[in-house]
matplotlib code that plots the C-alpha trace (Angstrom):
import matplotlib.pyplot as plt

x = [45.6, 43.9, 40.6, 37.9, 34.7, 31.7, 29.5, 26.1, 23.2, 22.6, 19.5, 19.0, 16.8, 13.7, 14.1, 17.0, 14.8, 16.0, 19.8, 19.8, 18.6, 21.9, 24.2, 26.0, 26.3, 27.8, 24.8, 26.4, 26.8, 23.1, 22.0, 24.2, 22.7, 19.1, 19.9, 20.6, 16.9, 16.4, 19.7, 20.3, 22.4, 25.5, 25.5, 24.9, 27.9, 29.9, 29.1, 30.1, 33.6, 34.4, 33.8, 35.7, 38.6, 40.6, 40.2, 41.1, 44.3, 45.0, 45.6, 41.8, 40.4, 39.3, 37.6, 35.7, 34.5, 33.5, 31.3, 29.7, 29.0, 27.3, 25.1, 24.1, 21.6, 20.3, 19.3, 18.3, 15.3, 13.9, 11.3, 13.2, 16.3, 17.8, 17.8, 19.7, 22.3, 22.7, 23.5, 25.8, 27.6, 27.9, 29.0, 31.7, 33.1, 33.2, 35.3, 37.4, 40.7, 39.6, 41.4, 40.6, 36.9, 36.8, 38.6, 36.1, 33.2, 34.2, 34.0, 30.8, 28.6, 25.8, 25.1, 24.7, 20.9, 20.4, 23.0, 21.0, 18.0, 20.2, 21.1, 17.3, 16.3, 18.3, 21.6, 21.8, 21.8, 24.3, 26.5, 26.5, 27.4, 30.5, 32.1, 32.7, 33.1, 31.8, 28.4, 28.4, 27.8, 24.5, 23.6, 24.2, 21.0, 21.7, 22.9, 22.8, 22.3, 18.6, 16.7, 14.7, 13.1, 15.3, 17.8, 20.0, 20.9, 22.6, 24.1, 25.8, 27.2, 28.6, 30.1, 32.4, 34.1, 37.3, 37.2, 40.4, 42.7, 44.7, 43.9, 40.7, 40.2, 40.3, 37.6, 35.6, 36.1, 35.3, 31.9, 31.2, 31.7, 29.6, 26.7, 26.9, 26.7, 23.8, 21.9, 22.6, 21.1, 18.0, 17.4, 18.1, 15.6, 13.2, 13.7, 13.6, 10.4, 11.4, 10.2, 7.6, 8.5, 7.1, 9.4, 12.2, 11.9, 11.5, 14.9, 16.7, 15.5, 17.0, 20.1, 20.2, 19.8, 22.4, 24.9, 24.1, 24.6, 27.9, 29.4, 28.3, 29.8, 33.1, 32.9, 31.7, 34.6, 37.1, 35.9, 35.5, 39.0, 40.4, 38.7, 38.6, 34.9, 32.6, 29.2, 28.3, 24.8, 23.2, 20.5, 20.1, 16.7, 16.0, 13.2, 11.5, 11.9, 14.8, 12.3, 9.5, 11.3, 10.3, 13.8, 14.5, 17.8, 18.8, 17.4, 19.2, 19.6, 17.6, 19.3, 19.2, 22.1, 21.0, 23.6, 23.2, 24.6, 26.7, 27.8, 31.0, 33.5, 30.8, 33.2, 35.2, 31.8, 30.6, 33.8, 33.6, 30.0, 30.6, 33.5, 31.4, 28.6, 31.0, 32.8, 29.5, 28.6, 32.0, 31.6, 28.3, 28.9, 32.5, 33.2, 36.2, 37.5, 34.4, 32.0, 29.8, 26.9, 24.4, 24.1, 23.5, 21.2, 21.2, 19.2, 16.3, 18.2, 17.4, 20.2, 18.9, 21.5, 23.9, 25.3, 26.8, 26.2, 24.3, 22.2, 21.8, 18.6, 17.9, 18.1, 16.2, 13.3, 13.1, 13.2, 10.3, 8.4, 8.6, 10.1, 9.5, 7.4, 4.3, 5.8, 8.5, 5.9, 4.1, 7.7, 8.3, 5.6, 7.4, 10.6, 12.4, 15.2, 17.8, 20.5, 20.7, 21.6, 20.7, 19.8, 17.1, 14.4, 14.5, 14.6, 11.6, 9.6, 10.4, 9.2, 6.0, 5.5, 6.2, 4.0, 1.1, 0.9, -1.8, -0.6, -2.6, -4.5, -4.4, -0.8, -0.4, -2.8, -1.0, 2.5, 1.1, -0.3, 3.0, 4.8, 2.7, 3.1, 6.8, 6.9, 4.9, 7.3, 10.4, 9.0, 8.1, 11.6, 13.5, 15.1, 14.5, 11.8, 12.9, 9.7, 9.0, 9.0, 5.5, 7.1, 8.5, 6.2, 8.0, 7.6, 5.0, 1.7, -0.6, 2.5, 3.8, 4.0, 0.4, -0.6, 1.2, -0.8, -4.2, -3.5, -3.0, -6.1, -8.0, -7.3, -8.5, -11.4, -10.9, -13.4, -16.5, -18.0, -20.0, -18.6, -19.2, -17.3, -14.5, -14.4, -14.6, -11.4, -9.2, -9.8, -8.2, -5.3, -4.6, -4.6, -2.3, -0.2, 0.5, 1.1, 3.6, 5.3, 5.7, 7.0, 9.4, 10.9, 11.3, 12.6, 15.4, 16.5, 16.8, 18.7, 21.8, 21.5, 20.1, 16.7, 16.0, 12.5, 11.3, 11.8, 13.2, 10.7, 10.8, 10.6, 7.4, 6.1, 6.8, 5.0, 2.1, 2.0, 2.0, -0.5, -2.7, -2.8, -3.7, -0.7, 1.8, -1.1, -3.6, -0.8, 0.3, -3.6, -4.0, -1.1, -1.9, -5.5, -4.7, -2.1, -4.6, -7.5, -5.3, -3.7, -7.4, -8.5, -5.5, -6.4, -10.2, -9.1, -6.5, -9.3, -11.9, -9.3, -9.0, -12.7, -13.1, -10.2, -12.3, -15.7]
y = [0.0, -0.2, -1.8, 1.0, -0.3, 1.2, 3.0, 2.1, 0.2, -3.6, -2.7, 0.4, 3.0, 3.7, 7.4, 10.0, 13.0, 13.6, 13.7, 14.1, 10.3, 9.2, 10.8, 7.4, 6.5, 7.4, 9.7, 10.3, 6.7, 5.7, 8.7, 7.8, 4.3, 5.6, 7.9, 4.8, 4.0, 6.3, 5.3, 3.2, -0.1, 1.5, 4.4, 1.9, -0.2, 3.0, 3.9, 0.5, 0.6, 4.0, 3.8, 0.4, 1.1, 3.0, 0.5, -2.8, -4.3, -4.6, -8.5, -9.0, -6.0, -7.9, -10.5, -7.9, -5.9, -9.3, -10.0, -6.7, -6.6, -10.0, -9.3, -5.6, -6.6, -9.2, -7.1, -4.4, -6.5, -6.4, -4.3, -3.7, -3.1, -0.5, -2.8, -5.4, -2.8, -1.7, -5.3, -5.9, -2.7, -4.0, -7.4, -6.3, -4.0, -6.9, -9.4, -6.8, -8.2, -11.8, -12.8, -16.5, -15.6, -13.2, -15.5, -18.5, -16.0, -14.8, -18.4, -19.1, -17.2, -19.9, -19.0, -15.2, -15.6, -17.1, -14.8, -11.9, -13.5, -13.2, -9.5, -8.9, -10.2, -8.8, -7.7, -10.4, -13.2, -10.9, -11.0, -14.7, -15.2, -13.1, -15.2, -18.4, -19.0, -22.6, -21.0, -20.3, -24.0, -23.7, -21.3, -23.9, -24.7, -28.2, -28.3, -31.9, -31.7, -31.1, -30.8, -33.6, -32.5, -35.2, -34.5, -37.3, -34.8, -32.6, -35.0, -36.7, -33.3, -32.8, -36.3, -35.1, -32.6, -34.0, -33.3, -35.2, -32.1, -30.7, -27.3, -26.3, -23.3, -25.0, -27.5, -24.6, -22.9, -26.2, -26.6, -22.8, -23.2, -26.4, -24.8, -21.5, -23.5, -25.6, -22.3, -20.8, -23.6, -23.4, -19.7, -19.9, -22.6, -20.2, -17.2, -19.3, -20.5, -24.3, -24.4, -22.6, -20.3, -23.1, -25.6, -23.5, -23.1, -26.6, -27.3, -24.5, -26.5, -29.6, -28.0, -26.6, -29.9, -31.3, -28.4, -29.0, -32.8, -32.3, -30.0, -32.1, -35.3, -33.4, -31.9, -35.0, -37.0, -34.1, -34.3, -38.0, -38.3, -35.6, -36.8, -40.7, -40.6, -43.4, -42.0, -38.1, -37.8, -34.3, -33.2, -30.0, -28.5, -26.3, -23.6, -21.4, -21.8, -24.6, -26.5, -26.0, -26.7, -23.1, -21.5, -18.4, -18.1, -15.8, -17.5, -17.9, -21.3, -20.9, -23.7, -24.8, -27.2, -29.6, -32.3, -35.0, -34.0, -36.3, -36.4, -38.0, -35.6, -33.1, -30.1, -32.0, -33.2, -29.5, -28.5, -31.2, -30.3, -26.6, -27.1, -29.3, -26.8, -23.9, -25.9, -26.6, -22.9, -22.1, -24.4, -23.2, -19.4, -18.0, -16.0, -17.1, -15.9, -17.7, -16.1, -18.1, -20.6, -19.7, -17.4, -19.3, -17.8, -19.5, -16.7, -19.1, -21.0, -20.7, -18.2, -16.3, -14.0, -14.4, -17.3, -20.5, -21.7, -24.7, -26.1, -29.4, -31.6, -30.5, -26.6, -26.7, -28.9, -26.5, -23.5, -24.4, -26.1, -22.9, -19.8, -19.5, -17.0, -17.6, -16.6, -19.1, -22.0, -21.2, -21.1, -24.6, -26.1, -25.5, -27.2, -30.1, -32.3, -32.1, -34.5, -38.2, -39.3, -41.9, -39.0, -37.7, -40.2, -38.5, -35.0, -35.7, -37.2, -34.1, -31.8, -33.8, -33.5, -29.6, -29.1, -30.8, -28.3, -25.7, -22.2, -19.4, -17.4, -14.5, -14.5, -14.5, -11.8, -9.8, -10.3, -8.9, -5.7, -5.1, -5.8, -3.3, -0.9, -1.1, -0.7, 2.8, 3.9, 2.9, 4.5, 7.7, 8.0, 7.2, 10.2, 8.6, 6.1, 3.8, 3.0, -0.6, -1.3, -2.3, -5.8, -6.4, -8.5, -10.3, -7.9, -5.4, -5.0, -7.4, -9.2, -12.8, -12.5, -11.4, -14.5, -16.7, -15.3, -15.5, -19.0, -19.8, -18.0, -19.7, -23.1, -21.5, -20.5, -17.1, -15.1, -13.3, -13.4, -16.0, -19.1, -17.7, -14.4, -16.7, -18.8, -15.3, -13.7, -16.9, -17.2, -13.9, -15.1, -18.1, -15.9, -13.5, -16.1, -17.6, -14.0, -13.1, -16.5, -15.6, -12.0, -13.3, -15.8, -13.3, -10.2, -12.5, -13.2, -9.5, -8.1, -9.3, -6.9, -3.3, -3.3, -0.7, 1.0, -1.2, -4.7, -5.2, -5.4, -9.1, -10.1, -8.2, -9.7, -13.0, -12.2, -11.0, -14.3, -16.5, -14.5, -13.8, -10.2, -7.7, -5.7, -3.8, -1.3, -4.3, -6.1, -3.3, -2.6, -6.1, -6.1, -2.9, -3.7, -7.2, -5.9, -3.5, -6.1, -8.4, -6.1, -5.0, -8.4, -9.4, -6.3, -7.5, -11.1, -9.6, -7.4, -10.3, -12.5, -9.6, -9.4, -13.3, -12.9, -10.6, -12.3]
z = [-92.6, -89.1, -88.8, -87.4, -86.0, -87.2, -84.8, -86.4, -84.9, -85.7, -87.9, -90.0, -88.3, -90.4, -90.6, -90.5, -90.0, -86.4, -86.2, -82.3, -82.1, -83.6, -81.0, -80.5, -84.2, -87.3, -88.7, -92.1, -93.0, -92.0, -94.0, -97.0, -96.9, -96.7, -99.8, -102.0, -102.0, -105.2, -106.9, -109.7, -109.5, -111.0, -108.4, -105.5, -106.6, -107.0, -103.4, -102.1, -104.2, -103.0, -99.5, -99.4, -101.9, -99.4, -96.7, -98.3, -99.4, -103.1, -102.8, -102.1, -103.8, -107.1, -104.9, -102.8, -105.8, -107.7, -104.7, -104.6, -108.3, -108.0, -104.8, -105.2, -108.2, -106.1, -103.2, -105.6, -106.6, -102.9, -101.7, -98.5, -100.3, -98.2, -95.3, -97.4, -98.4, -94.8, -93.7, -97.1, -95.8, -92.1, -93.5, -95.8, -93.0, -90.8, -93.2, -94.7, -93.0, -93.2, -96.6, -96.3, -96.0, -98.8, -101.2, -100.6, -100.6, -104.2, -105.4, -103.8, -106.2, -105.9, -102.4, -103.1, -103.5, -99.9, -98.6, -99.7, -97.8, -94.5, -95.2, -95.8, -92.5, -89.7, -88.4, -85.8, -88.4, -90.5, -87.4, -86.7, -90.4, -90.1, -87.6, -89.3, -93.2, -92.7, -92.3, -95.9, -96.5, -94.9, -97.8, -100.4, -102.3, -102.0, -98.4, -97.2, -93.5, -92.9, -89.5, -88.7, -85.3, -83.6, -80.7, -82.5, -85.2, -82.9, -80.5, -83.6, -84.4, -80.9, -80.9, -83.5, -81.5, -80.2, -76.3, -75.7, -76.1, -73.0, -74.0, -72.6, -74.4, -77.9, -76.9, -75.7, -79.1, -80.9, -79.0, -79.8, -83.5, -83.6, -81.7, -83.9, -87.1, -85.8, -84.6, -87.9, -89.8, -87.6, -88.2, -91.9, -92.4, -90.5, -92.5, -95.6, -94.7, -94.4, -90.9, -88.9, -85.7, -83.5, -85.1, -85.1, -81.3, -80.8, -82.7, -80.7, -77.7, -78.9, -79.8, -76.3, -74.7, -76.9, -76.2, -72.4, -72.6, -74.5, -72.0, -69.2, -70.6, -70.8, -67.3, -65.5, -66.8, -65.7, -62.2, -61.9, -63.1, -61.0, -57.7, -58.5, -58.1, -59.7, -58.8, -58.6, -57.0, -58.4, -60.4, -62.5, -62.7, -65.9, -65.5, -67.9, -71.7, -71.6, -69.3, -71.5, -74.8, -76.2, -76.6, -78.5, -80.4, -77.3, -74.3, -71.4, -69.5, -65.9, -63.9, -60.4, -59.3, -56.6, -55.0, -52.2, -49.0, -47.3, -43.7, -44.3, -45.6, -46.0, -46.8, -49.6, -50.8, -51.4, -52.9, -55.5, -56.6, -56.5, -58.8, -60.9, -61.4, -62.0, -64.8, -66.5, -66.3, -67.6, -70.5, -71.4, -70.7, -70.6, -73.4, -75.7, -78.9, -80.5, -78.2, -75.9, -76.0, -73.5, -70.5, -67.4, -64.8, -61.4, -59.5, -58.9, -56.4, -52.6, -51.9, -55.0, -56.9, -54.1, -52.2, -53.5, -57.0, -55.9, -53.1, -51.2, -51.4, -47.9, -48.4, -51.9, -50.0, -46.9, -49.0, -51.4, -48.1, -45.9, -47.5, -51.1, -52.8, -54.4, -57.9, -57.1, -56.5, -59.8, -61.7, -60.0, -61.9, -65.2, -64.4, -65.8, -64.8, -67.6, -66.6, -66.6, -62.9, -60.3, -58.0, -60.3, -59.0, -55.7, -57.1, -59.6, -56.5, -54.7, -57.4, -57.6, -53.8, -53.8, -56.8, -55.3, -52.6, -53.0, -53.6, -51.8, -54.1, -51.7, -51.3, -55.3, -55.4, -52.7, -54.5, -57.8, -55.9, -54.4, -57.5, -59.4, -56.5, -56.7, -60.3, -60.2, -57.5, -59.4, -62.6, -60.7, -59.1, -62.2, -63.7, -67.4, -67.5, -70.3, -72.5, -73.7, -77.4, -78.9, -79.3, -75.9, -73.9, -71.1, -68.4, -69.9, -68.3, -69.6, -71.1, -70.6, -66.8, -66.4, -68.5, -66.1, -63.3, -65.1, -65.8, -62.3, -61.3, -63.9, -62.5, -59.0, -60.4, -58.8, -60.9, -59.9, -63.3, -65.5, -67.0, -70.5, -69.6, -68.3, -71.5, -73.4, -71.6, -71.8, -75.5, -75.6, -73.0, -75.2, -78.6, -76.9, -75.4, -78.9, -80.3, -77.7, -78.2, -81.8, -81.2, -78.6, -81.2, -83.9, -81.9, -80.7, -84.3, -84.7, -81.9, -79.7, -76.8, -76.9, -78.9, -81.1, -82.0, -84.6, -86.1, -89.5, -92.2, -93.3, -89.5, -89.2, -92.5, -90.8, -87.7, -89.9, -91.9, -88.7, -86.8, -89.7, -89.1, -91.9, -91.5, -89.2, -88.0, -87.3, -85.5, -83.2, -82.6, -81.5, -79.3, -77.5, -77.2, -75.9, -73.3, -71.9, -71.7, -70.0, -67.5, -66.4, -66.4, -63.9, -61.8, -61.5, -60.6, -57.7, -56.6, -56.7, -54.5, -51.8, -51.6, -51.1, -48.4, -46.4, -46.8]

ax = plt.figure().add_subplot(projection="3d")
ax.plot(x, y, z, "-o")
ax.set_aspect("equal")
plt.show()
């Protein structure tokens, strides 16, 4: 029997009324699962058994059917049972030929209640669960390893990974397995209401730091042994969510690698550091049979998307003193040196100096105007404009990026309105910033790559609970009106800056 990959989206579409929307997917399967909404438990069991009976080996048929018999009634009790059955369907199809997984799953009936919570939340969590049978341990009602808000918890886990193995891919796989287990533990604690969204973000940030530290320790040892170097002088600067410890489950690591230039053996020195940094990126982001841990984005370095992976202290300093854009200067204010090195004192001193320089309000206003003009031109020239989903806020007008600019202008007091009006507007900014944070966190527990038009029902309920909104309609209305008001507010501020420029 050959395994056939299902052509269905990660989460079930809310409606099957328009077949044209499913050109790239198996429309029949989606429609069949939707039809289960009005069926009895016996008919639902029949549907699953009938579908999978011709696809599974007789060796594990009893185990699969035992599992389905037990978990279907649990999911059936949910208000959002169709979403749960859809993920059960995807999960079962994915593990069909993983006999050891199925055998253990059939014996662990005590995890089925928690397993159903995963299915009822999102396809992203379901996908993670299919990767490793050890993740079922996290679903045990009395799972012993509890999150404590301390990085030591994660570091201790990574310390158990044996890095003294000559086959590098085995080491990479072990690191990925460990990181995935810990990430799943955080995400399950979130959907099981053991921790808040804010706490989950903090835990994901601690996990990212521990993952990075573990990889760096191995790579440093490799390079030191290879080149017989006792003291490497470099710093790694994190930007964005990693810097501010507000990671989501799918956040990239925005990193800039800086090393100390030396006049002696300059070319060899450069090669050593380039190799060091490339190895760090490889350990974090190369895809093995166990996936990858984090995408690493280095485009914030002075050479941008192109050029060497790293820069010297001198080039970093010169760029930010003479050539960087205003938005880069603003981004520089939210940075953090994430490695431990004697060179860090020099870099931290430089960052403090760079961040003490005033940023021109006029230049920021000009860049915003140019950015918005370019966006309009690109949208006009685009053959098919991709509409942002209601829950996407990073680059939306009035979204996260606009809030960054508004906070900058607030510090500069670039407002031609009364203090009372300013206070009122920034109460909205604060409210929307918190709402966007919550949306971003939950959105990233639902999708891996391509985003669908809606979020799963339990994900929406979690957002509503944490934002104190009345219902989905109220939530959407708050987001749409907030985006519009913030977009217009930034426009007013930009125009005010232009007027002040010419006065």
